[in-house]
MIKE-157871 format. One record per residue: residue number from 1; residue in three letters; x, y, z of N, C-alpha, C in turn. Coordinates in steps of 0.2 Angstrom, whole numbers. Layout:
<recs>
 pos code   npx   npy   npz  capx  capy  capz   cpx   cpy   cpz
 NUM  ALA     X     Y     Z     X     Y     Z     X     Y     Z
...
</recs>
This chain:
<recs>
 pos code   npx   npy   npz  capx  capy  capz   cpx   cpy   cpz
   1  UNK    41   -34  -115    34   -33  -116    30   -32  -109
   2  UNK    26   -27  -109    22   -26  -103    17   -31  -102
   3  UNK    16   -33   -96    10   -37   -94     4   -33   -94
   4  UNK    -2   -36   -97    -8   -33   -96   -11   -33   -89
   5  UNK   -13   -27   -87   -15   -27   -80   -22   -25   -79
   6  UNK   -26   -26   -74   -32   -24   -72   -32   -20   -66
   7  UNK   -37   -16   -65   -36   -11   -59   -43   -12   -55
   8  UNK   -42   -13   -49   -48   -13   -44   -48    -6   -41
   9  UNK   -53    -2   -41   -53     4   -37   -58     4   -32
  10  UNK   -56     5   -26   -60     4   -20   -61    11   -17
  11  UNK   -67    13   -15   -69    19   -12   -73    23   -17
  12  UNK   -75    29   -15   -79    33   -19   -77    41   -18
  13  UNK   -79    45   -22   -77    52   -22   -81    56   -27
  14  UNK   -80    62   -26   -84    67   -31   -82    66   -38
  15  UNK   -76    63   -40   -73    63   -46   -74    56   -50
  16  UNK   -78    52   -47   -79    45   -49   -82    45   -56
  17  UNK   -87    49   -58   -90    49   -65   -85    52   -70
  18  UNK   -82    57   -68   -77    60   -73   -71    55   -74
  19  UNK   -69    51   -69   -64    46   -70   -66    41   -74
  20  UNK   -72    39   -73   -75    33   -77   -75    35   -85
  21  UNK   -77    42   -86   -77    44   -93   -70    45   -96
  22  UNK   -65    47   -92   -58    47   -94   -56    40   -96
  23  UNK   -57    35   -91   -55    28   -93   -58    26   -99
  24  UNK   -65    28  -101   -68    26  -107   -64    29  -113
  25  UNK   -62    36  -112   -59    39  -118   -52    36  -119
  26  UNK   -49    34  -114   -42    31  -114   -42    24  -117
  27  UNK   -48    21  -117   -49    14  -119   -47     9  -114
  28  UNK   -47    10  -108   -45     6  -103   -51     4   -98
  29  UNK   -57     6   -99   -63     5   -95   -64    -2   -94
  30  UNK   -63    -6   -99   -65   -13   -98   -60   -17   -93
  31  UNK   -55   -14   -92   -50   -17   -87   -50   -14   -80
  32  UNK   -55   -10   -79   -56    -7   -72   -62    -9   -69
  33  UNK   -62   -11   -63   -68   -13   -59   -68    -8   -53
  34  UNK   -74    -5   -53   -76     1   -48   -80    -3   -42
  35  UNK   -77    -3   -37   -80    -7   -31   -84    -2   -27
  36  UNK   -83     4   -27   -86     9   -22   -83     8   -15
  37  UNK   -87    10   -10   -85     9    -3   -86     2    -1
  38  UNK   -82    -1     2   -82    -8     4   -81    -9    12
  39  UNK   -84   -14    15   -83   -15    22   -76   -18    23
  40  UNK   -74   -17    29   -67   -20    31   -66   -27    29
  41  UNK   -72   -31    30   -71   -38    29   -71   -40    22
  42  UNK   -73   -35    17   -73   -37    10   -66   -35     7
  43  UNK   -61   -32    11   -55   -30     8   -50   -35     7
  44  UNK   -49   -40    12   -43   -44    12   -43   -49     5
  45  UNK   -49   -51     3   -48   -55    -3   -46   -51    -9
  46  UNK   -47   -44    -9   -45   -40   -15   -37   -39   -14
  47  UNK   -35   -38    -8   -28   -37    -7   -24   -44    -9
  48  UNK   -27   -49    -7   -24   -56    -8   -23   -57   -16
  49  UNK   -28   -55   -20   -28   -56   -27   -24   -52   -31
  50  UNK   -22   -46   -28   -18   -41   -31   -11   -42   -32
  51  UNK    -8   -41   -37    -1   -41   -38     3   -36   -34
  52  UNK    -1   -30   -33     2   -24   -29    -4   -20   -28
  53  UNK    -3   -16   -22    -8   -11   -21    -4    -4   -22
  54  UNK    -7     0   -26    -4     6   -28    -7    12   -24
  55  UNK    -3    16   -21    -6    21   -17    -3    28   -19
  56  UNK    -7    31   -24    -4    37   -27    -6    44   -23
  57  UNK    -5    43   -16    -7    49   -12     0    53   -10
  58  UNK    -1    59   -10     5    63    -8     4    66    -1
  59  UNK    -1    65     2    -2    67     9    -6    62    13
  60  UNK    -2    56    14    -5    51    17    -4    51    25
  61  UNK    -8    50    29    -7    50    36    -3    43    38
  62  UNK    -6    39    42    -2    33    44    -1    28    38
  63  UNK    -6    28    34    -5    23    28    -8    16    30
  64  UNK   -14    16    33   -17    10    35   -18     5    29
  65  UNK   -20     8    23   -21     4    17   -15     0    16
  66  UNK    -9     3    17    -3     0    15    -1    -5    21
  67  UNK    -3    -4    27    -2    -9    32    -6   -15    31
  68  UNK   -13   -14    29   -17   -19    27   -15   -24    21
  69  UNK   -12   -20    16   -10   -24    10    -4   -28    13
  70  UNK     1   -25    16     7   -29    19     5   -35    23
  71  UNK     0   -34    27    -3   -40    31    -5   -46    27
  72  UNK    -8   -44    21   -10   -49    16    -5   -51    11
  73  UNK     1   -50    12     7   -51     8     7   -48     1
  74  UNK     4   -42     1     4   -39    -6     8   -33    -5
  75  UNK    13   -33   -10    18   -27   -10    14   -20   -12
  76  UNK    17   -15   -10    14    -8   -11    19    -4   -15
  77  UNK    16    -1   -20    20     4   -24    16    11   -22
  78  UNK    20    16   -20    17    22   -18    22    28   -18
  79  UNK    20    34   -18    24    40   -17    27    40   -10
  80  UNK    33    42   -10    37    42    -4    35    49     0
  81  UNK    30    48     3    27    54     7    23    52    13
  82  UNK    23    57    18    19    56    24    20    50    27
  83  UNK    15    46    30    16    40    34    18    34    30
  84  UNK    17    35    23    19    29    19    26    27    20
  85  UNK    31    32    21    38    31    22    39    27    29
  86  UNK    34    27    33    35    24    40    32    17    39
  87  UNK    28    15    34    25     9    33    29     5    28
  88  UNK    31     8    22    35     4    17    42     5    17
  89  UNK    46    -1    17    53     0    16    55    -2     9
  90  UNK    57     4     6    59     3    -1    63    -3    -3
  91  UNK    61    -6    -8    65   -12   -11    65   -18    -6
  92  UNK    61   -17     0    61   -23     5    54   -25     6
  93  UNK    49   -20     6    42   -22     7    38   -19     2
  94  UNK    41   -15    -2    37   -12    -8    42    -7   -11
  95  UNK    39    -3   -15    43     2   -19    40     9   -18
  96  UNK    44    14   -17    43    21   -16    46    25   -21
  97  UNK    42    30   -24    45    34   -29    44    42   -27
  98  UNK    47    46   -30    47    53   -28    39    55   -29
  99  UNK    37    59   -23    30    61   -23    28    65   -29
 100  UNK    22    63   -32    19    67   -38    22    64   -45
 101  UNK    27    60   -45    30    58   -51    26    52   -53
 102  UNK    21    53   -57    17    48   -60    20    43   -64
 103  UNK    25    46   -68    29    42   -73    33    37   -69
 104  UNK    36    39   -64    40    35   -59    36    29   -56
 105  UNK    30    31   -54    25    27   -51    23    21   -56
 106  UNK    21    23   -62    20    18   -67    26    14   -69
 107  UNK    31    17   -69    37    13   -71    39     8   -65
 108  UNK    38    10   -59    39     5   -53    34    -1   -53
 109  UNK    28     1   -55    23    -4   -55    25    -9   -61
 110  UNK    26    -6   -67    28   -10   -73    34   -15   -71
 111  UNK    39   -12   -68    45   -16   -66    43   -22   -61
 112  UNK    39   -20   -56    37   -25   -51    33   -31   -55
 113  UNK    29   -29   -59    25   -34   -63    29   -38   -68
 114  UNK    34   -35   -70    39   -39   -75    44   -44   -72
 115  UNK    45   -43   -66    50   -47   -62    47   -53   -59
 116  UNK    47   -59   -62    44   -64   -59    46   -66   -52
 117  UNK    42   -66   -47    43   -68   -40    45   -62   -36
 118  UNK    47   -56   -39    48   -51   -35    43   -48   -30
 119  UNK    37   -48   -33    31   -46   -29    30   -51   -23
 120  UNK    31   -57   -24    30   -62   -19    35   -61   -13
 121  UNK    41   -60   -15    47   -58   -10    45   -52    -6
 122  UNK    43   -47   -10    41   -41    -6    35   -42    -2
 123  UNK    30   -46    -4    24   -47     0    26   -51     6
 124  UNK    30   -56     6    32   -60    12    35   -56    17
 125  UNK    40   -52    14    44   -48    19    39   -42    22
 126  UNK    35   -40    18    30   -35    20    26   -37    26
 127  UNK    23   -43    25    19   -46    31    23   -47    37
 128  UNK    29   -50    37    33   -50    43    35   -43    46
 129  UNK    36   -39    42    37   -32    44    31   -29    48
 130  UNK    25   -30    44    19   -27    47    17   -30    53
 131  UNK    18   -37    54    17   -40    60    21   -38    66
 132  UNK    28   -37    64    32   -35    69    31   -27    71
 133  UNK    29   -23    67    29   -16    68    22   -14    70
 134  UNK    16   -17    67    10   -14    68     5   -19    72
 135  UNK     6   -25    73     2   -29    77     0   -26    84
 136  UNK    -5   -27    87    -7   -24    93    -2   -26    99
 137  UNK     1   -32    98     6   -34   103    12   -30   102
 138  UNK    14   -29    96    20   -25    95    20   -18    97
 139  UNK    14   -15    96    13    -8    98    13    -8   106
 140  UNK    10   -13   109    10   -13   116    17   -14   119
 141  UNK    21   -18   116    28   -18   118    31   -12   118
 142  UNK    30    -8   112    34    -2   111    32     3   116
 143  UNK    25     4   118    22     8   123    25     7   130
 144  UNK    25     0   131    28    -2   138    35     0   138
 145  UNK    39    -1   133    46     2   133    47     9   134
 146  UNK    43    13   131    43    20   132    41    22   139
 147  UNK    36    19   142    34    20   149    40    19   153
 148  UNK    43    13   152    49    11   156    54    16   156
 149  UNK    56    18   150    61    23   149    59    30   153
 150  UNK    53    32   152    51    38   155    51    38   162
 151  UNK    48    33   165    48    32   172    54    31   175
 152  UNK    59    27   172    66    26   174    69    33   174
 153  UNK    68    37   169    72    43   169    69    48   174
 154  UNK    63    48   176    60    52   181    62    49   188
 155  UNK    63    43   189    65    40   195    72    42   198
 156  UNK    76    44   193    83    45   195    84    52   197
</recs>
């Protein structure tokens, strides 16, 4: 049996009203909360309450939303595309599916919600990974190492 889920949608766009109408037609409007554009400080509580963050983008740059979710110990379910594959480690910090395959995205989310404790495991691992890979100190160490290698190679 599938767990009933609610959806928080953050952000705005030109299709918002059409999407609200579609949700109404599909009978799921009562389970969707439309937040609109939020400030950075308003996001962590949403991430922390979420069972997962779903990113259905097929052309994502860095994937900052994914990094933010991981830092809040929230697993990410996303298409395996763009910068998301640099942020999400499949089956370790989240779940990646074939880009554009909406059925696979839904199935991955269903499986995550159905497996007790799996989301927590992915979330904890995701936070550790995000801290090691994306924290300012980590980035500074990586840049310092790049500079050392470049300068060392030029010195010889």
